[in-house]
N, CA, C and O atoms as CSV, one atom per row, in Angstrom:
chain,resi,resn,atom,element,x,y,z
A,1,MET,N,N,4.666,-38.246,-25.413
A,1,MET,CA,C,5.636,-37.379,-24.776
A,1,MET,C,C,5.313,-35.907,-25.044
A,1,MET,O,O,5.471,-35.066,-24.159
A,2,ASP,N,N,4.870,-35.601,-26.238
A,2,ASP,CA,C,4.524,-34.218,-26.570
A,2,ASP,C,C,3.355,-33.723,-25.726
A,2,ASP,O,O,3.318,-32.557,-25.330
A,3,LYS,N,N,2.397,-34.612,-25.451
A,3,LYS,CA,C,1.251,-34.225,-24.629
A,3,LYS,C,C,1.695,-33.902,-23.204
A,3,LYS,O,O,1.203,-32.953,-22.593
A,4,VAL,N,N,2.608,-34.679,-22.692
A,4,VAL,CA,C,3.110,-34.452,-21.342
A,4,VAL,C,C,3.843,-33.112,-21.279
A,4,VAL,O,O,3.675,-32.336,-20.339
A,5,LYS,N,N,4.651,-32.863,-22.293
A,5,LYS,CA,C,5.396,-31.614,-22.344
A,5,LYS,C,C,4.442,-30.427,-22.449
A,5,LYS,O,O,4.638,-29.417,-21.773
A,6,ALA,N,N,3.429,-30.534,-23.274
A,6,ALA,CA,C,2.447,-29.457,-23.441
A,6,ALA,C,C,1.684,-29.225,-22.138
A,6,ALA,O,O,1.436,-28.081,-21.757
A,7,SER,N,N,1.313,-30.306,-21.457
A,7,SER,CA,C,0.602,-30.178,-20.184
A,7,SER,C,C,1.485,-29.500,-19.135
A,7,SER,O,O,1.017,-28.669,-18.357
A,8,ALA,N,N,2.753,-29.863,-19.128
A,8,ALA,CA,C,3.682,-29.256,-18.177
A,8,ALA,C,C,3.840,-27.769,-18.454
A,8,ALA,O,O,3.900,-26.968,-17.521
A,9,GLU,N,N,3.907,-27.393,-19.717
A,9,GLU,CA,C,4.051,-25.975,-20.071
A,9,GLU,C,C,2.811,-25.178,-19.655
A,9,GLU,O,O,2.916,-24.054,-19.163
A,10,VAL,N,N,1.633,-25.782,-19.863
A,10,VAL,CA,C,0.388,-25.125,-19.450
A,10,VAL,C,C,0.371,-24.968,-17.936
A,10,VAL,O,O,-0.004,-23.915,-17.421
A,11,GLY,N,N,0.773,-26.002,-17.232
A,11,GLY,CA,C,0.814,-25.949,-15.773
A,11,GLY,C,C,1.775,-24.883,-15.272
A,11,GLY,O,O,1.465,-24.154,-14.329
A,12,LEU,N,N,2.918,-24.794,-15.891
A,12,LEU,CA,C,3.896,-23.776,-15.500
A,12,LEU,C,C,3.372,-22.366,-15.773
A,12,LEU,O,O,3.585,-21.450,-14.978
A,13,ALA,N,N,2.696,-22.206,-16.888
A,13,ALA,CA,C,2.134,-20.899,-17.219
A,13,ALA,C,C,1.077,-20.494,-16.185
A,13,ALA,O,O,1.047,-19.348,-15.737
A,14,LYS,N,N,0.218,-21.438,-15.813
A,14,LYS,CA,C,-0.815,-21.151,-14.816
A,14,LYS,C,C,-0.194,-20.853,-13.458
A,14,LYS,O,O,-0.658,-19.965,-12.743
A,15,ALA,N,N,0.846,-21.584,-13.104
A,15,ALA,CA,C,1.525,-21.345,-11.833
A,15,ALA,C,C,2.168,-19.954,-11.830
A,15,ALA,O,O,2.145,-19.258,-10.815
A,16,GLY,N,N,2.733,-19.560,-12.957
A,16,GLY,CA,C,3.330,-18.225,-13.055
A,16,GLY,C,C,2.299,-17.136,-12.905
A,16,GLY,O,O,2.548,-16.130,-12.241
A,17,GLU,N,N,1.141,-17.323,-13.515
A,17,GLU,CA,C,0.063,-16.345,-13.400
A,17,GLU,C,C,-0.432,-16.253,-11.960
A,17,GLU,O,O,-0.682,-15.162,-11.447
A,18,ALA,N,N,-0.570,-17.409,-11.314
A,18,ALA,CA,C,-1.024,-17.423,-9.921
A,18,ALA,C,C,-0.003,-16.737,-9.026
A,18,ALA,O,O,-0.369,-16.020,-8.095
A,19,GLY,N,N,1.269,-16.957,-9.306
A,19,GLY,CA,C,2.318,-16.303,-8.536
A,19,GLY,C,C,2.279,-14.793,-8.684
A,19,GLY,O,O,2.446,-14.061,-7.709
A,20,LYS,N,N,2.059,-14.329,-9.907
A,20,LYS,CA,C,1.975,-12.883,-10.143
A,20,LYS,C,C,0.760,-12.282,-9.442
A,20,LYS,O,O,0.842,-11.199,-8.864
A,21,ALA,N,N,-0.362,-12.986,-9.495
A,21,ALA,CA,C,-1.573,-12.502,-8.837
A,21,ALA,C,C,-1.378,-12.460,-7.325
A,21,ALA,O,O,-1.806,-11.515,-6.662
A,22,GLY,N,N,-0.731,-13.484,-6.789
A,22,GLY,CA,C,-0.457,-13.516,-5.355
A,22,GLY,C,C,0.470,-12.395,-4.936
A,22,GLY,O,O,0.265,-11.781,-3.889
A,23,GLN,N,N,1.481,-12.123,-5.731
A,23,GLN,CA,C,2.417,-11.048,-5.422
A,23,GLN,C,C,1.722,-9.690,-5.480
A,23,GLN,O,O,1.985,-8.816,-4.655
A,24,ALA,N,N,0.837,-9.520,-6.454
A,24,ALA,CA,C,0.098,-8.262,-6.563
A,24,ALA,C,C,-0.784,-8.054,-5.333
A,24,ALA,O,O,-0.873,-6.943,-4.811
A,25,LYS,N,N,-1.427,-9.107,-4.876
A,25,LYS,CA,C,-2.276,-9.023,-3.690
A,25,LYS,C,C,-1.434,-8.687,-2.460
A,25,LYS,O,O,-1.823,-7.849,-1.646
A,26,LEU,N,N,-0.288,-9.339,-2.330
A,26,LEU,CA,C,0.607,-9.063,-1.216
A,26,LEU,C,C,1.081,-7.612,-1.240
A,26,LEU,O,O,1.124,-6.954,-0.200
A,27,ASP,N,N,1.432,-7.117,-2.414
A,27,ASP,CA,C,1.861,-5.723,-2.553
A,27,ASP,C,C,0.757,-4.761,-2.127
A,27,ASP,O,O,1.019,-3.760,-1.460
A,28,ALA,N,N,-0.482,-5.072,-2.518
A,28,ALA,CA,C,-1.610,-4.213,-2.163
A,28,ALA,C,C,-1.853,-4.220,-0.653
A,28,ALA,O,O,-2.148,-3.178,-0.068
A,29,VAL,N,N,-1.731,-5.377,-0.027
A,29,VAL,CA,C,-1.927,-5.473,1.427
A,29,VAL,C,C,-0.834,-4.698,2.159
A,29,VAL,O,O,-1.114,-3.997,3.132
A,30,GLN,N,N,0.404,-4.821,1.697
A,30,GLN,CA,C,1.497,-4.084,2.323
A,30,GLN,C,C,1.318,-2.578,2.146
A,30,GLN,O,O,1.603,-1.806,3.062
A,31,ALA,N,N,0.851,-2.165,0.983
A,31,ALA,CA,C,0.616,-0.740,0.736
A,31,ALA,C,C,-0.504,-0.228,1.644
A,31,ALA,O,O,-0.409,0.881,2.170
A,32,LYS,N,N,-1.549,-1.012,1.833
A,32,LYS,CA,C,-2.658,-0.628,2.711
A,32,LYS,C,C,-2.164,-0.490,4.149
A,32,LYS,O,O,-2.548,0.440,4.859
A,33,HIS,N,N,-1.325,-1.405,4.565
A,33,HIS,CA,C,-0.761,-1.341,5.913
A,33,HIS,C,C,0.060,-0.062,6.082
A,33,HIS,O,O,-0.015,0.598,7.118
A,34,ARG,N,N,0.834,0.277,5.072
A,34,ARG,CA,C,1.641,1.507,5.099
A,34,ARG,C,C,0.730,2.732,5.157
A,34,ARG,O,O,1.003,3.669,5.908
A,35,ALA,N,N,-0.351,2.735,4.369
A,35,ALA,CA,C,-1.295,3.855,4.371
A,35,ALA,C,C,-1.958,3.995,5.740
A,35,ALA,O,O,-2.154,5.111,6.221
A,36,ASP,N,N,-2.300,2.883,6.364
A,36,ASP,CA,C,-2.892,2.939,7.702
A,36,ASP,C,C,-1.926,3.581,8.696
A,36,ASP,O,O,-2.331,4.377,9.543
A,37,GLY,N,N,-0.655,3.230,8.586
A,37,GLY,CA,C,0.349,3.837,9.450
A,37,GLY,C,C,0.481,5.331,9.206
A,37,GLY,O,O,0.628,6.111,10.147
A,38,LEU,N,N,0.428,5.729,7.941
A,38,LEU,CA,C,0.498,7.156,7.605
A,38,LEU,C,C,-0.698,7.910,8.172
A,38,LEU,O,O,-0.552,9.023,8.677
A,39,LEU,N,N,-1.882,7.304,8.088
A,39,LEU,CA,C,-3.074,7.949,8.648
A,39,LEU,C,C,-2.928,8.124,10.161
A,39,LEU,O,O,-3.323,9.150,10.715
A,40,ARG,N,N,-2.368,7.131,10.810
A,40,ARG,CA,C,-2.155,7.232,12.255
A,40,ARG,C,C,-1.151,8.348,12.569
A,40,ARG,O,O,-1.364,9.138,13.489
A,41,GLN,N,N,-0.071,8.407,11.808
A,41,GLN,CA,C,0.922,9.476,11.997
A,41,GLN,C,C,0.290,10.854,11.819
A,41,GLN,O,O,0.525,11.772,12.604
A,42,LEU,N,N,-0.509,10.970,10.779
A,42,LEU,CA,C,-1.167,12.243,10.489
A,42,LEU,C,C,-2.092,12.637,11.637
A,42,LEU,O,O,-2.082,13.778,12.098
A,43,GLY,N,N,-2.878,11.687,12.083
A,43,GLY,CA,C,-3.796,11.960,13.192
A,43,GLY,C,C,-3.060,12.332,14.463
A,43,GLY,O,O,-3.463,13.263,15.160
A,44,ALA,N,N,-1.987,11.621,14.775
A,44,ALA,CA,C,-1.220,11.913,15.982
A,44,ALA,C,C,-0.569,13.288,15.902
A,44,ALA,O,O,-0.518,14.015,16.894
A,45,THR,N,N,-0.073,13.641,14.721
A,45,THR,CA,C,0.554,14.953,14.550
A,45,THR,C,C,-0.465,16.072,14.735
A,45,THR,O,O,-0.212,17.033,15.460
A,46,VAL,N,N,-1.596,15.948,14.090
A,46,VAL,CA,C,-2.635,16.982,14.186
A,46,VAL,C,C,-3.187,17.050,15.609
A,46,VAL,O,O,-3.396,18.141,16.140
A,47,TYR,N,N,-3.420,15.915,16.218
A,47,TYR,CA,C,-3.931,15.898,17.589
A,47,TYR,C,C,-2.948,16.570,18.547
A,47,TYR,O,O,-3.345,17.372,19.392
A,48,GLY,N,N,-1.662,16.237,18.409
A,48,GLY,CA,C,-0.648,16.857,19.261
A,48,GLY,C,C,-0.621,18.363,19.106
A,48,GLY,O,O,-0.492,19.096,20.087
A,49,GLU,N,N,-0.743,18.827,17.864
A,49,GLU,CA,C,-0.772,20.274,17.628
A,49,GLU,C,C,-1.996,20.909,18.278
A,49,GLU,O,O,-1.897,21.956,18.919
A,50,ARG,N,N,-3.146,20.272,18.109
A,50,ARG,CA,C,-4.391,20.830,18.658
A,50,ARG,C,C,-4.379,20.871,20.180
A,50,ARG,O,O,-4.979,21.757,20.790
A,51,MET,N,N,-3.690,19.904,20.793
A,51,MET,CA,C,-3.652,19.844,22.250
A,51,MET,C,C,-2.499,20.656,22.835
A,51,MET,O,O,-2.320,20.709,24.052
A,52,GLY,N,N,-1.719,21.289,21.955
A,52,GLY,CA,C,-0.628,22.119,22.412
A,52,GLY,C,C,0.587,21.335,22.872
A,52,GLY,O,O,1.459,21.886,23.544
A,53,ARG,N,N,0.657,20.070,22.524
A,53,ARG,CA,C,1.774,19.222,22.957
A,53,ARG,C,C,2.892,19.148,21.941
A,53,ARG,O,O,3.983,18.667,22.248
A,54,ALA,N,N,2.635,19.608,20.763
A,54,ALA,CA,C,3.641,19.510,19.713
A,54,ALA,C,C,4.622,20.666,19.840
A,54,ALA,O,O,4.293,21.732,20.361
A,55,GLY,N,N,5.807,20.434,19.362
A,55,GLY,CA,C,6.814,21.493,19.354
A,55,GLY,C,C,6.492,22.482,18.247
A,55,GLY,O,O,5.388,23.023,18.187
A,56,PRO,N,N,7.455,22.713,17.380
A,56,PRO,CA,C,7.214,23.661,16.285
A,56,PRO,C,C,6.126,23.131,15.343
A,56,PRO,O,O,5.837,21.934,15.339
A,57,PRO,N,N,5.536,24.007,14.558
A,57,PRO,CA,C,4.511,23.557,13.603
A,57,PRO,C,C,5.045,22.434,12.706
A,57,PRO,O,O,6.198,22.452,12.276
A,58,HIS,N,N,4.214,21.505,12.452
A,58,HIS,CA,C,4.603,20.336,11.675
A,58,HIS,C,C,4.051,20.388,10.256
A,58,HIS,O,O,3.703,19.354,9.686
A,59,ASP,N,N,3.971,21.573,9.692
A,59,ASP,CA,C,3.385,21.729,8.367
A,59,ASP,C,C,4.086,20.857,7.320
A,59,ASP,O,O,3.432,20.222,6.492
A,60,GLN,N,N,5.410,20.832,7.364
A,60,GLN,CA,C,6.142,20.027,6.370
A,60,GLN,C,C,5.877,18.546,6.559
A,60,GLN,O,O,5.747,17.808,5.583
A,61,GLU,N,N,5.796,18.107,7.806
A,61,GLU,CA,C,5.513,16.691,8.079
A,61,GLU,C,C,4.109,16.327,7.595
A,61,GLU,O,O,3.905,15.278,6.984
A,62,VAL,N,N,3.154,17.197,7.874
A,62,VAL,CA,C,1.777,16.952,7.429
A,62,VAL,C,C,1.729,16.908,5.904
A,62,VAL,O,O,1.077,16.032,5.336
A,63,GLU,N,N,2.403,17.831,5.240
A,63,GLU,CA,C,2.423,17.854,3.775
A,63,GLU,C,C,3.058,16.581,3.209
A,63,GLU,O,O,2.580,16.047,2.208
A,64,ARG,N,N,4.124,16.094,3.835
A,64,ARG,CA,C,4.779,14.865,3.381
A,64,ARG,C,C,3.826,13.678,3.489
A,64,ARG,O,O,3.692,12.886,2.556
A,65,ILE,N,N,3.166,13.568,4.646
A,65,ILE,CA,C,2.251,12.454,4.863
A,65,ILE,C,C,1.084,12.523,3.883
A,65,ILE,O,O,0.711,11.512,3.289
A,66,VAL,N,N,0.511,13.703,3.713
A,66,VAL,CA,C,-0.611,13.872,2.778
A,66,VAL,C,C,-0.167,13.511,1.361
A,66,VAL,O,O,-0.919,12.875,0.622
A,67,GLY,N,N,1.032,13.906,0.979
A,67,GLY,CA,C,1.557,13.558,-0.345
A,67,GLY,C,C,1.678,12.047,-0.533
A,67,GLY,O,O,1.340,11.522,-1.594
A,68,GLU,N,N,2.160,11.349,0.494
A,68,GLU,CA,C,2.274,9.893,0.402
A,68,GLU,C,C,0.895,9.239,0.318
A,68,GLU,O,O,0.705,8.263,-0.409
A,69,LEU,N,N,-0.058,9.781,1.063
A,69,LEU,CA,C,-1.420,9.236,1.005
A,69,LEU,C,C,-2.059,9.489,-0.363
A,69,LEU,O,O,-2.792,8.641,-0.872
A,70,GLN,N,N,-1.785,10.640,-0.951
A,70,GLN,CA,C,-2.308,10.922,-2.290
A,70,GLN,C,C,-1.687,9.975,-3.320
A,70,GLN,O,O,-2.371,9.528,-4.241
A,71,ALA,N,N,-0.420,9.673,-3.170
A,71,ALA,CA,C,0.237,8.722,-4.077
A,71,ALA,C,C,-0.394,7.337,-3.927
A,71,ALA,O,O,-0.590,6.632,-4.917
A,72,TYR,N,N,-0.709,6.951,-2.692
A,72,TYR,CA,C,-1.371,5.669,-2.460
A,72,TYR,C,C,-2.719,5.636,-3.179
A,72,TYR,O,O,-3.044,4.669,-3.869
A,73,GLU,N,N,-3.498,6.707,-3.008
A,73,GLU,CA,C,-4.820,6.750,-3.634
A,73,GLU,C,C,-4.726,6.752,-5.158
A,73,GLU,O,O,-5.583,6.180,-5.832
A,74,ALA,N,N,-3.710,7.378,-5.693
A,74,ALA,CA,C,-3.538,7.393,-7.147
A,74,ALA,C,C,-3.279,5.988,-7.682
A,74,ALA,O,O,-3.708,5.653,-8.786
A,75,GLU,N,N,-2.587,5.175,-6.910
A,75,GLU,CA,C,-2.268,3.825,-7.360
A,75,GLU,C,C,-3.329,2.795,-6.990
A,75,GLU,O,O,-3.636,1.910,-7.789
A,76,TYR,N,N,-3.897,2.902,-5.777
A,76,TYR,CA,C,-4.790,1.858,-5.274
A,76,TYR,C,C,-6.240,2.290,-5.133
A,76,TYR,O,O,-7.097,1.457,-4.840
A,77,GLY,N,N,-6.539,3.562,-5.332
A,77,GLY,CA,C,-7.910,4.039,-5.183
A,77,GLY,C,C,-8.104,4.682,-3.824
A,77,GLY,O,O,-7.203,4.664,-2.985
A,78,PRO,N,N,-9.276,5.247,-3.607
A,78,PRO,CA,C,-9.554,5.978,-2.378
A,78,PRO,C,C,-9.380,5.116,-1.128
A,78,PRO,O,O,-9.658,3.916,-1.129
A,79,LEU,N,N,-8.913,5.763,-0.070
A,79,LEU,CA,C,-8.797,5.093,1.215
A,79,LEU,C,C,-10.185,4.931,1.814
A,79,LEU,O,O,-11.016,5.835,1.732
A,80,SER,N,N,-10.424,3.796,2.403
A,80,SER,CA,C,-11.711,3.611,3.082
A,80,SER,C,C,-11.584,4.150,4.496
A,80,SER,O,O,-10.509,4.120,5.095
A,81,SER,N,N,-12.688,4.638,5.015
A,81,SER,CA,C,-12.641,5.196,6.358
A,81,SER,C,C,-13.097,4.213,7.387
A,81,SER,O,O,-13.118,4.529,8.577
């Protein structure tokens, strides 16, 4: 009975580790998706300004997006191009 209990505890520990690793991977994928969206927003904002289609200057919006992208890079590493 002790062997069964020990095996079950080992199995539960391994399952917990796998769950944590899976959650970390999911978090990283979601963060990458968010960063991709931010890059698209940044590009659209700058393109609109360059083409004269944007309203007032979007300096604050650009700074916000760049700040979020820098936070992403600080946590997950450089963005790939």
